[in-house]
C-alpha positions in Angstrom: -0.3 -71.2 -30.7 2.2 -68.6 -30.3 1.9 -68.7 -34.4 -0.8 -67.6 -34.2 -0.7 -64.9 -31.8 2.1 -64.1 -34.3 0.1 -63.7 -37.4 -1.8 -61.5 -36.2 0.8 -58.7 -35.9 1.4 -60.1 -39.3 -2.0 -58.7 -41.0 -1.4 -55.6 -41.3 0.0 -56.8 -44.8 -3.5 -56.3 -45.9 -4.8 -53.1 -44.0 -4.0 -51.5 -47.1 -6.8 -53.2 -49.2 -7.2 -51.8 -52.1 -8.2 -55.2 -54.3 -11.6 -57.3 -54.2 -8.6 -59.9 -54.0 -6.9 -58.3 -50.4 -10.5 -58.0 -48.9 -10.5 -61.5 -48.9 -7.5 -62.4 -48.0 -7.7 -61.0 -45.2 -11.0 -62.9 -44.4 -9.1 -65.7 -44.8 -6.2 -65.5 -43.3 -8.8 -65.5 -39.9 -10.0 -68.9 -41.2 -6.1 -69.8 -41.4 -5.5 -69.0 -38.2 -8.0 -71.4 -37.2 -6.7 -74.3 -38.7 -3.2 -73.3 -37.2 -5.2 -73.7 -34.1 -7.6 -76.7 -33.9 -4.5 -79.3 -33.3 -4.8 -78.0 -29.9 -7.9 -78.7 -29.3 -7.2 -82.1 -29.3 -4.5 -82.2 -28.2 -5.9 -80.7 -24.8 -8.6 -82.4 -24.5 -7.1 -83.9 -20.9 -4.2 -81.9 -20.4 -3.9 -78.1 -20.1 -0.8 -76.4 -21.8 1.1 -73.5 -20.0 3.8 -71.8 -22.2 5.1 -68.5 -21.2 2.3 -66.4 -19.5 -0.7 -68.2 -21.3 -2.8 -71.2 -20.2 -4.3 -73.2 -22.6 -7.2 -76.0 -22.3 -10.0 -77.1 -23.7 -12.1 -74.5 -23.3 -10.2 -71.3 -24.1 -9.1 -73.2 -27.3 -12.5 -73.6 -28.5 -13.5 -70.3 -28.1 -10.4 -68.9 -29.1 -11.0 -71.1 -32.7 -14.5 -69.8 -32.5 -13.1 -66.3 -32.3 -11.3 -66.4 -35.7 -14.0 -68.4 -37.6 -16.6 -66.0 -36.6 -14.1 -62.8 -37.5 -13.5 -64.2 -40.8 -16.9 -64.4 -41.2 -16.8 -60.5 -40.1 -14.9 -59.7 -43.2 -16.7 -61.3 -45.9 -19.9 -59.9 -44.6 -19.0 -56.6 -44.7 -18.6 -56.6 -48.3 -20.9 -53.3 -48.8 -17.6 -51.5 -46.6 -15.1 -52.4 -49.6 -17.6 -51.4 -52.4 -18.7 -48.0 -50.6 -15.1 -47.5 -49.6 -15.7 -46.8 -45.8 -13.0 -46.6 -44.2 -11.7 -50.5 -44.9 -8.7 -50.0 -44.0 -9.3 -48.5 -40.5 -12.3 -51.4 -40.3 -9.8 -54.1 -41.2 -7.8 -53.0 -38.3 -9.9 -52.9 -35.9 -11.2 -56.2 -36.3 -8.1 -57.4 -36.3 -7.1 -55.6 -33.3 -10.6 -57.0 -31.2 -9.7 -60.8 -32.4 -6.0 -60.3 -31.4 -7.6 -58.9 -27.9 -10.2 -61.9 -27.5 -7.5 -64.3 -28.0 -5.7 -62.8 -25.5 -7.9 -62.9 -22.9 -9.3 -67.1 -23.4 -5.4 -67.9 -22.6 -4.4 -65.5 -19.3 -4.0 -67.5 -16.5 -3.7 -64.2 -14.4 -7.0 -63.5 -13.0 -5.7 -59.1 -13.7 -4.7 -59.7 -17.0 -7.8 -61.3 -17.9 -9.5 -58.3 -16.6 -7.1 -56.3 -18.8 -8.1 -57.6 -22.5 -11.9 -58.4 -20.7 -11.9 -54.4 -20.2 -9.6 -53.9 -23.3 -11.7 -55.6 -25.6 -14.6 -52.9 -25.4 -12.6 -50.2 -27.3 -12.5 -51.6 -30.7 -16.1 -52.7 -30.5 -17.1 -49.0 -29.5 -15.1 -47.9 -32.3 -17.3 -50.7 -34.5 -20.1 -49.2 -33.4 -19.4 -45.2 -33.8 -18.0 -45.3 -37.1 -20.1 -48.1 -38.5 -23.3 -48.4 -37.2 -26.4 -47.3 -39.0 -28.5 -44.5 -37.0 -27.3 -41.2 -35.0 -28.6 -42.9 -32.2 -25.3 -44.4 -32.5 -23.4 -42.3 -29.8 -26.3 -43.4 -27.2 -26.1 -46.8 -28.0 -22.0 -46.7 -27.4 -22.6 -44.9 -24.4 -25.3 -47.2 -22.5 -23.0 -50.2 -23.6 -19.7 -48.9 -22.1 -21.3 -47.3 -18.8 -22.7 -50.4 -18.1 -20.0 -53.0 -19.0 -17.2 -50.7 -17.3 -18.8 -49.6 -13.7 -20.0 -53.5 -13.7 -16.2 -54.4 -14.2 -15.2 -52.1 -11.5 -16.5 -54.2 -8.6 -14.9 -57.0 -10.4 -11.4 -55.5 -9.9 -12.2 -54.6 -6.0 -13.2 -58.3 -5.9 -9.5 -59.3 -7.0 -7.9 -56.7 -4.7 -9.7 -58.9 -2.1 -8.2 -62.0 -3.3 -4.5 -60.8 -3.7 -4.3 -59.6 0.0 -5.6 -63.6 0.9 -3.6 -65.3 -1.0 -0.6 -63.2 -2.6 -0.6 -64.4 -6.1 -4.1 -64.5 -8.9 -3.1 -67.1 -11.0 -5.7 -69.2 -11.9 -3.3 -72.7 -12.2 -2.7 -72.1 -8.6 -4.8 -72.7 -5.6 -6.8 -69.7 -5.0 -8.8 -69.7 -1.5 -11.5 -66.7 -0.2 -11.3 -64.0 1.2 -11.3 -64.1 5.4 -14.7 -62.0 6.1 -16.2 -61.6 9.7 -19.5 -61.7 8.5 -21.7 -63.7 5.6 -22.9 -60.9 4.2 -19.7 -59.4 3.2 -18.7 -62.6 2.2 -22.1 -62.8 -0.1 -21.3 -59.4 -1.1 -17.5 -60.1 -2.5 -19.2 -62.6 -4.8 -21.8 -60.7 -6.1 -18.7 -58.4 -7.0 -16.7 -61.4 -7.8 -20.0 -61.8 -10.6 -21.2 -59.1 -11.5 -19.0 -58.3 -14.4 -19.2 -61.5 -16.1 -23.2 -61.6 -15.8 -23.5 -57.5 -17.5 -21.7 -58.8 -19.8 -23.7 -62.2 -20.8 -25.9 -60.4 -19.9 -28.4 -61.5 -17.1 -32.1 -60.0 -16.7 -32.5 -56.9 -15.4 -29.0 -55.1 -16.6 -29.6 -55.6 -20.2 -30.5 -52.9 -21.6 -27.8 -51.9 -22.8 -27.6 -55.3 -25.5 -30.4 -54.2 -27.9 -29.7 -50.7 -28.3 -25.7 -51.6 -28.9 -27.3 -54.1 -31.6 -29.6 -52.2 -33.7 -27.2 -49.3 -34.0 -24.6 -51.6 -34.4 -23.4 -52.4 -38.2 -23.1 -56.2 -39.1 -20.2 -57.1 -38.1 -21.1 -55.5 -34.7 -23.8 -57.1 -33.9 -21.8 -60.4 -35.5 -18.7 -60.2 -33.3 -21.4 -59.1 -30.1 -23.4 -61.9 -30.1 -20.8 -64.4 -30.7 -18.0 -63.1 -28.9 -18.6 -60.9 -26.8 -21.0 -62.5 -24.8 -18.9 -65.6 -24.1 -16.4 -63.3 -22.3 -19.0 -63.2 -19.3 -19.3 -67.1 -20.2 -16.1 -67.2 -20.2 -15.1 -65.5 -16.5 -17.9 -66.9 -15.3 -16.7 -70.7 -16.2 -13.6 -69.8 -14.6 -15.0 -68.5 -11.3 -16.6 -71.3 -10.8 -14.3 -74.1 -11.8 -12.0 -71.7 -9.3 -14.9 -71.5 -6.3 -17.0 -74.4 -7.0 -20.1 -74.7 -4.6 -18.9 -70.9 -3.2 -22.3 -69.1 -1.6 -24.9 -71.5 -3.0 -27.5 -69.1 -1.6 -26.6 -66.3 -3.9 -26.0 -68.6 -7.0 -29.5 -69.8 -6.9 -30.8 -66.2 -5.9 -29.0 -65.8 -9.9 -30.0 -68.7 -11.3 -33.8 -67.9 -10.8 -33.6 -64.4 -12.2 -31.9 -65.7 -15.3 -34.4 -68.1 -15.8 -37.2 -65.1 -14.6 -35.6 -63.0 -17.3 -35.4 -65.7 -19.7 -39.2 -66.4 -19.8 -39.8 -62.2 -19.5 -37.6 -61.4 -22.5 -39.4 -64.7 -24.1 -42.8 -62.8 -24.2 -40.8 -59.8 -25.1 -39.7 -61.0 -28.4 -43.1 -61.7 -29.1 -43.6 -57.7 -29.3 -40.9 -56.8 -31.3 -41.4 -55.7 -34.7 -37.6 -54.8 -35.3 -35.8 -57.8 -36.4 -32.7 -57.3 -34.5 -34.3 -56.6 -31.5 -35.7 -59.6 -32.0 -33.0 -61.7 -32.2 -30.8 -59.6 -29.5 -33.9 -60.7 -26.6 -33.2 -64.3 -27.7 -29.7 -63.9 -26.5 -30.6 -62.7 -23.2 -32.8 -65.6 -22.6 -30.7 -68.3 -24.1 -28.0 -66.9 -21.8 -30.0 -66.9 -18.5 -30.5 -70.6 -19.5 -26.6 -71.0 -19.6 -26.0 -68.6 -15.9 -29.0 -71.3 -14.6 -26.8 -74.3 -15.5 -23.3 -72.5 -14.5 -24.1 -71.7 -11.3 -25.8 -75.4 -10.9 -21.5 -75.8 -10.6 -22.5 -79.4 -12.1 -20.3 -81.8 -14.8 -23.0 -81.2 -17.0 -23.9 -77.8 -16.1 -21.0 -76.2 -17.3 -20.2 -78.5 -19.8 -24.0 -78.1 -20.9 -23.2 -74.2 -20.9 -19.8 -74.6 -22.9 -22.0 -76.3 -25.6 -24.4 -73.2 -25.2 -22.1 -70.6 -25.5 -20.9 -72.3 -28.9 -24.2 -73.5 -30.6 -25.3 -69.9 -29.7 -22.4 -67.9 -31.7 -23.5 -69.1 -34.7 -27.8 -69.6 -34.5 -27.6 -65.6 -33.1 -25.1 -64.1 -35.2 -26.2 -65.9 -38.7 -29.8 -64.3 -37.9 -27.9 -61.2 -37.7 -26.1 -61.2 -40.8 -29.9 -62.4 -42.4 -31.2 -59.4 -41.0 -29.0 -57.1 -42.4 -29.5 -59.0 -46.3 -33.5 -58.4 -45.1 -32.6 -54.9 -44.2 -30.7 -54.2 -47.4 -32.8 -55.2 -50.0 -36.2 -53.4 -48.1 -34.3 -50.9 -46.4 -35.8 -51.1 -43.3 -35.5 -53.6 -40.5 -39.3 -53.4 -39.2 -41.0 -56.9 -39.9 -44.1 -54.7 -40.8 -42.3 -53.4 -44.1 -40.3 -56.8 -44.8 -42.5 -59.5 -46.1 -43.2 -61.8 -49.2 -39.1 -62.2 -49.4 -40.8 -66.1 -50.0 -41.7 -65.6 -53.5 -38.9 -63.5 -55.0 -36.1 -64.8 -53.0 -36.9 -68.3 -52.4 -32.9 -69.1 -51.3 -32.8 -66.5 -48.9 -36.3 -67.9 -47.1 -34.2 -71.3 -46.8 -31.7 -70.2 -45.2 -33.0 -68.2 -42.4 -35.4 -71.5 -41.6 -32.5 -73.1 -41.2 -31.3 -71.2 -38.9 -34.0 -70.1 -36.9 -34.7 -74.2 -36.7 -30.8 -74.1 -34.7 -32.0 -70.8 -32.8 -34.9 -72.8 -31.4 -32.4 -75.9 -30.7 -33.9 -78.1 -33.2 -33.0 -81.3 -33.8 -29.8 -82.5 -34.5 -28.2 -79.4 -33.6 -25.2 -78.8 -30.9 -28.2 -76.4 -29.4 -30.3 -78.9 -28.2 -27.4 -81.4 -26.7 -26.6 -78.2 -24.6 -30.6 -77.3 -23.8 -30.7 -81.2 -22.7 -28.0 -81.0 -20.9 -28.9 -77.2 -19.0 -32.3 -78.5 -18.0 -31.1 -81.8 -16.0 -28.4 -79.7 -14.7 -30.8 -76.8 -13.5 -33.6 -80.0 -12.2 -31.0 -81.4 -10.7 -31.4 -78.5 -8.1 -34.6 -77.7 -7.8 -37.3 -79.7 -9.3 -40.1 -76.7 -10.1 -37.6 -74.9 -12.2 -39.1 -77.1 -14.7 -41.9 -74.5 -15.3 -39.5 -71.3 -16.7 -37.7 -73.7 -18.3 -40.9 -75.5 -20.3 -42.2 -72.0 -20.8 -38.8 -70.9 -22.4 -38.5 -74.1 -24.4 -41.4 -73.2 -25.9 -41.4 -69.7 -26.8 -37.5 -70.5 -28.2 -39.6 -72.0 -31.1 -42.3 -69.6 -31.1 -40.6 -65.8 -32.3 -38.0 -68.1 -33.8 -41.1 -69.4 -36.7 -42.5 -65.6 -35.9 -39.7 -63.7 -37.3 -39.0 -66.4 -40.1 -43.1 -65.9 -41.0 -43.3 -62.8 -40.5 -40.2 -62.1 -42.7 -41.2 -64.8 -45.7 -44.8 -65.3 -45.6 -47.4 -62.1 -46.6 -47.7 -59.6 -49.6 -44.4 -58.0 -50.9 -44.1 -54.8 -49.7 -43.9 -51.4 -52.3 -40.0 -51.3 -50.3 -38.9 -54.7 -51.2 -37.0 -54.0 -54.7 -38.4 -57.5 -56.7 -35.2 -57.9 -58.3 -32.9 -58.8 -54.9 -31.1 -62.0 -55.5 -29.1 -63.9 -53.6 -25.2 -64.2 -54.7 -22.6 -67.5 -53.5 -21.1 -65.3 -51.0 -24.1 -64.9 -48.6 -24.7 -67.9 -49.7 -21.6 -69.8 -48.0 -21.2 -67.6 -45.0 -25.2 -69.2 -44.6 -23.3 -72.5 -44.5 -20.4 -71.2 -42.5 -23.0 -70.5 -39.5 -25.2 -73.1 -40.0 -23.1 -76.3 -40.2 -20.8 -76.3 -37.6 -23.9 -76.0 -35.5 -25.4 -79.3 -36.8 -21.4 -81.4 -37.2 -20.3 -80.5 -33.3 -22.5 -82.1 -32.6 -21.7 -85.8 -33.2 -18.2 -83.8 -31.3 -20.3 -83.1 -28.1 -18.5 -85.8 -25.9 -15.2 -83.8 -26.3 -17.6 -80.7 -24.9 -18.0 -83.3 -22.0 
C-alpha cells in the first residue's frame, strides 16, 4: 500500500508531457497503481489492516481501486487537452494530486485527518472547473461548489470537537461513544451536524443545486471525477458514521431516508424535462444517491452492502455517460438534445456505446447496479412497507430517462450542426469498454461486497 502511495509522488516524471507516449504513460501508470493495490482487496475481505497512520479494509480498498481506475480513464479521455496544449502539465499534476488526496482520505483511521483530506480534495476539483471549464459561468459554478461543501462541513468539524471532548480520541478503530447531552433535541442536532457534510457531498435533495452547475461547467475529466469519486467521498463518510454509531437516533435517520426517496422521485421527474445532456445525467446521480442514502441509513447489513455496490456501479455508469456526452458535444458543438440528433445513422458505434451504458444506468441485468438496487430495496422495505411507492417510481423513471437520453440523441433527423464525417476512434471504444465491462463483471463478485 505504501508503494502505491509513493508511486503517486514519482509520477512527476510524466508531468512534463511533451509527447503522445508520455501522456499515455501517465494514464497507464494509474492502472499500474490499481494492480498494485488489487492484492490488498483480496487479503482484506475479512481482516482490517493498520499500518502507520493508515487503515485498510475491504470497503476502503475497493474505493481506492476505483479511484485509480477512474483517474486513468480521465487522463486517456482528456486527449484534447494534450492536442490543443491546454496547460497539459498542470492538468496531469492536478489529476495526480487529486487521486492521492482521495486515496489518503479512504485510508484514514482518524476522523479529523479524514476531515482534512475530505476538504483538501475540493481545491484540485475547483482548479479543474476554473481552468478547463467550457463556459464563462464556471466561476459561478465553482463558487456554488465551494460554498455548499465548505459550509456544510463546518458543522461536522464542530461535532468532532464534542466527540473528542467526550472520548479523548477520534480513532475509528477504538470504541467511540456519542457525547452526553441533557436534551434529546441537542443530541439530534449533533447527529444532523455529523451527517450534514457527507449528505451535501453526495448530494441529497434540497442541497443539490451545486451538482448540476458544477457538472455543466466542468470539463470531461472534471465531470468524470465528480460523478465517480467525489460523490463517493460523501458515501464513504456516511457509511463510516453509521458503522461507528449503528442505529443511533433512528428518528433523524427516518427523516433523511424519506427525504432521499422523495428527492429521488422529484429529480427523476426533473430529468424528463432536461434538454442538456450533462444536466440530465447529473440529476440522475442525485436520484441514485438518494436511494443509496436510504439504504445506508437503514443501518442494516443489506442496506450498507447495497450502498457500497451502488457507489461502485454508479461510478462506472455515470462516468461513462459523461464521457459519451462529451463525445457528442465535440461532434455537434452543443449539449442540447434538441440539436444533437440522428447519430445512429452516421456513428452507429457511438449509439451502441450509449445504449450499453444507459442499460447499466437503468440497472438492467446483469449489472452491479441491479444487484445493488435489489439489496437497497429490501433494506428500505424492511423499515416501512409503504416505501415501495417512491422506490417503484424511481426504478421505473430510471428506465424512462435513460431511454429518453438514448432516443433523443440517436434517433431523429440529422441536425445540420452535426458533422457527417465524424467517427469514433479505437481509444473511444476502449474507454467505453473499460467503463461498461467492470459494471457487468463485478456482479460475479457480489459476495465480496457483502
